[in-house]
C-alpha positions as CSV (number, residue, x, y, z in Angstrom):
1,M,11.0,23.1,-12.7
2,K,8.1,20.7,-12.5
3,L,8.6,17.3,-12.8
4,V,5.8,14.8,-14.1
5,I,5.6,11.6,-14.4
6,L,2.7,9.6,-15.4
7,R,1.4,5.9,-16.1
8,T,1.7,4.5,-19.8
9,D,0.9,1.8,-22.4
10,I,4.3,3.3,-24.5
11,K,5.8,-0.1,-24.3
12,T,7.9,0.2,-27.7
13,K,11.0,1.9,-28.9
14,K,8.8,2.2,-31.9
15,K,6.5,3.7,-30.3
16,V,8.3,6.5,-27.9
17,K,10.0,7.6,-32.0
18,K,6.8,9.0,-32.4
19,M,6.4,10.6,-29.6
20,K,9.7,12.2,-30.1
21,P,9.1,15.1,-32.3
22,I,6.0,15.8,-29.6
23,F,8.7,16.2,-27.0
24,N,11.7,16.9,-28.0
25,N,9.5,20.2,-29.6
26,H,7.1,21.0,-27.2
27,P,8.7,24.9,-25.3
28,I,7.4,23.8,-22.4
29,I,8.6,20.6,-22.0
30,S,13.2,21.0,-21.4
31,K,14.3,16.6,-20.8
32,W,11.4,13.7,-20.9
33,S,12.1,10.1,-21.7
34,I,10.1,6.8,-21.3
35,D,10.4,3.2,-19.3
36,T,9.6,0.7,-21.5
37,E,11.5,-2.0,-19.0
38,D,9.2,-0.7,-16.6
39,I,5.8,-2.0,-15.7
40,D,3.7,1.3,-16.2
41,N,5.9,1.8,-19.2
42,V,7.0,5.1,-17.3
43,L,6.8,8.8,-18.9
44,R,8.9,11.1,-17.1
45,I,8.9,14.7,-17.5
46,E,11.2,17.8,-16.4
47,A,9.9,21.1,-17.4
48,E,8.9,24.7,-16.5
49,D,5.8,25.3,-13.7
50,N,4.1,26.3,-16.1
51,L,3.7,23.4,-17.3
52,D,-0.3,21.7,-17.9
53,E,0.2,17.9,-16.9
54,D,-3.1,17.7,-19.4
55,E,-1.9,19.4,-21.3
56,V,0.6,16.6,-21.6
57,K,-2.0,13.7,-21.3
58,K,-4.2,14.8,-23.6
59,L,-0.9,15.0,-26.2
60,V,-0.8,11.8,-25.7
61,I,-3.6,10.3,-25.9
62,E,-3.6,12.7,-29.4
63,N,-0.9,10.8,-30.9
64,G,-3.0,7.3,-29.7
65,F,-2.0,6.1,-26.4
66,Y,-3.0,5.7,-23.0
67,C,-2.5,8.1,-20.8
68,E,-2.9,8.5,-16.7
69,D,-1.7,9.8,-13.2
70,L,0.6,7.9,-11.2
71,P,0.0,5.7,-8.0
72,D,1.5,6.7,-5.3
73,I,2.7,3.2,-3.8
74,I,3.3,3.4,0.4
């Protein structure tokens, strides 16, 4: 199991709804969520180990949203 956590600009439920069929129909993604209450609008994905993080970023960007790695805070 692989966990991918990304910062996005997906800020509303309407925007989350736009991404829903893309993530739900992805053959490798088993579970996903977008926290629209978080300042970073965090996209959290649980998937099989062979998920390509760059592919996820590309999917988000191709659908008109911003996406980047969430920096670690120490």
